[in-house]
C-alpha positions in Angstrom: 14.6 -24.4 29.1 17.0 -21.9 27.7 19.7 -23.5 25.4 22.7 -21.9 23.8 22.5 -21.8 20.0 24.4 -24.8 18.7 24.6 -26.6 15.4 26.8 -25.9 12.4 26.2 -22.3 11.3 27.4 -21.2 7.9 27.6 -17.7 6.3 26.3 -18.0 2.8 25.9 -15.2 0.2 26.7 -12.7 3.0 23.9 -13.9 5.3 24.4 -15.6 8.7 21.8 -17.8 10.5 20.0 -16.2 13.4 18.9 -18.4 16.3 16.7 -17.1 19.2 18.3 -17.7 22.6 15.4 -19.9 23.7 15.6 -22.1 20.7 17.6 -25.4 20.5 19.7 -26.4 17.5 21.3 -29.8 17.8 25.1 -30.0 17.4 24.9 -31.9 14.1 22.1 -29.7 12.5 23.3 -27.4 9.8 22.0 -23.9 9.2 23.1 -22.2 5.9 22.6 -18.5 5.0 19.5 -16.5 5.8 17.9 -18.9 8.3 15.9 -17.5 11.3 15.0 -19.9 14.1 12.3 -18.5 16.3 11.6 -18.7 20.1 11.5 -22.2 21.6 11.9 -23.8 18.2 13.7 -27.2 18.1 16.0 -28.3 15.3 17.2 -31.8 15.8 20.2 -33.9 14.8 21.1 -34.1 11.2 18.5 -31.6 10.0 19.7 -29.2 7.2 18.2 -25.8 6.7 19.7 -24.2 3.6 18.4 -20.8 2.5 20.3 -20.7 -0.8 19.4 -17.3 -2.4 16.2 -17.0 -0.4 15.4 -17.4 3.3 14.1 -19.9 5.9 11.9 -18.8 8.8 11.0 -21.2 11.6 8.2 -20.0 13.9 7.8 -20.2 17.6 7.8 -23.7 19.1 8.2 -25.3 15.7 9.9 -28.7 15.7 12.1 -29.9 12.9 13.1 -33.6 13.5 16.1 -35.6 12.6 17.5 -35.5 9.1 14.8 -33.2 7.7 15.8 -31.0 4.8 14.4 -27.5 4.3 15.7 -25.6 1.3 14.9 -22.2 -0.1 15.7 -21.1 -3.7 15.7 -18.1 -5.9 16.4 -19.7 -9.3 12.8 -19.4 -10.4 11.7 -16.5 -8.3 12.0 -16.0 -4.6 10.9 -19.3 -2.9 11.5 -19.2 0.9 10.6 -21.9 3.3 8.2 -20.3 5.9 7.1 -22.3 8.9 4.6 -20.7 11.2 4.3 -21.3 15.0 3.9 -24.9 16.3 4.6 -26.6 13.0 5.9 -30.1 13.3 8.3 -31.5 10.6 9.0 -35.2 11.0 12.2 -37.1 10.5 13.5 -37.3 6.9 10.8 -34.9 5.6 11.7 -32.5 2.8 10.3 -29.0 2.4 11.4 -27.0 -0.6 10.4 -23.4 -1.2 7.0 -23.8 0.5 4.8 -22.1 3.2 3.5 -24.1 6.1 0.7 -22.6 8.3 0.5 -22.8 12.1 0.0 -26.1 13.8 0.5 -28.1 10.6 2.0 -31.5 10.8 4.4 -32.9 8.1 5.0 -36.6 8.9 8.0 -38.8 8.5 9.5 -38.9 5.0 6.8 -36.6 3.6 7.7 -34.1 0.8 6.3 -30.6 0.2 7.5 -29.0 -3.1 8.0 -25.4 -4.3 5.3 -22.8 -4.1 3.0 -25.2 -2.2 1.0 -23.8 0.8 -0.2 -25.8 3.7 -3.1 -24.3 5.7 -3.2 -24.1 9.5 -3.7 -27.5 11.1 -3.2 -29.4 7.9 -1.6 -32.9 7.9 0.7 -34.5 5.4 0.9 -38.2 6.2 3.9 -40.5 6.2 5.7 -40.6 2.8 3.0 -38.4 1.1 3.9 -35.8 -1.5 2.4 -32.3 -1.8 3.4 -31.2 -5.3 4.5 -27.8 -6.5 1.9 -25.1 -6.3 -0.6 -27.1 -4.4 -2.7 -25.4 -1.8 -4.0 -27.3 1.2 -7.0 -25.8 3.1 -6.9 -25.4 6.8 -7.0 -28.8 8.7 -6.8 -30.7 5.4 -5.5 -34.3 5.6 -3.3 -35.9 3.0 -3.2 -39.6 3.7 0.1 -41.6 3.8 1.6 -42.5 0.5 -0.6 -40.3 -1.6 0.0 -37.3 -3.9 -1.7 -34.0 -3.4 -1.9 -31.7 -6.5 -3.5 -28.4 -7.6 -5.7 -25.7 -6.1 -8.3 -26.7 -5.2 -6.5 -29.8 -4.1 -7.1 -33.3 -5.2 -5.6 -36.6 -4.1 -4.1 -39.4 -6.3 -2.6 -42.7 -5.2 0.5 -44.4 -6.7 -0.6 -46.4 -9.7 -3.5 -44.1 -10.6 -3.6 -44.0 -14.4 -4.1 -40.3 -14.3 -1.1 -39.5 -12.1 1.5 -39.0 -14.8 -0.7 -36.6 -16.7 -1.6 -34.7 -13.5 2.1 -34.3 -12.6 2.8 -33.1 -16.2 0.3 -30.3 -15.9 2.0 -29.1 -12.7 5.0 -28.0 -14.8 7.4 -28.8 -12.0 10.6 -28.0 -14.0 9.3 -24.5 -14.7 8.0 -23.8 -11.2 11.0 -25.1 -9.4 13.9 -24.4 -11.7 12.7 -22.0 -14.4 13.3 -24.7 -17.0 11.0 -24.8 -20.0 11.3 -28.2 -21.6 8.9 -30.7 -23.0 7.6 -33.3 -20.6 8.6 -36.0 -23.1 12.1 -34.7 -23.5 13.4 -36.0 -20.2 17.1 -36.0 -21.0 17.1 -32.3 -22.0 14.9 -31.4 -19.1 17.0 -33.0 -16.5 20.2 -31.8 -18.1 18.9 -28.2 -17.7 17.8 -28.9 -14.2 21.2 -30.2 -13.2 22.9 -27.2 -14.7 20.6 -24.9 -12.7 21.6 -26.7 -9.5 25.3 -26.7 -10.5 25.2 -22.9 -10.7 23.1 -22.5 -7.6 25.1 -24.9 -5.4 28.4 -23.5 -6.8 27.9 -20.4 -4.7 28.7 -22.5 -1.6 32.4 -22.4 -2.6 32.6 -19.1 -0.7 30.7 -20.3 2.4 32.3 -19.7 5.8 31.6 -21.9 8.9 31.1 -19.5 11.8 31.5 -21.7 14.8 34.3 -24.1 14.3 35.5 -23.7 17.9 
């Protein structure tokens, strides 16, 4: 099947989305900035691919299902979203500044955070979280509703008494937003994070929708 490039395509920071002629982008999917959709890829209804100051690359025959969110960033260094060939991203999944190897499977409502790397053939189960900087080996399985952290990777379940300390050691605010604030000073930390996003997202004021007709 050869489908015309569709979706809502937005020029952001001077970059326009590029869609291979054999790819399909659903009419209500949104591509923002330096987004490159490869051959025979499928981006389904309601998905949002927002490159911000970085880029998003979707490999051949990759599938991004309904209402998934992929977002790059450059606020704490260049953090693109890179999907290799035959990657499957399930409905309502969230991928932020991460790299996903070929034939990996990210299930419904799963989340993969900044600087994480998923090996070829790895699986992130339903509603699981791969935390920032985590590295999954090839064909590694993250069970549903669990948290994967660190390299080498380890798994924790909600309610594990060591989970909060493990997350603290990730240093998520620093990795994702360049914010250096004490773990216990949540108000200050989240105030700084919000200010970072306010500045980053403020650049969308100059966006231009390319295909209104």
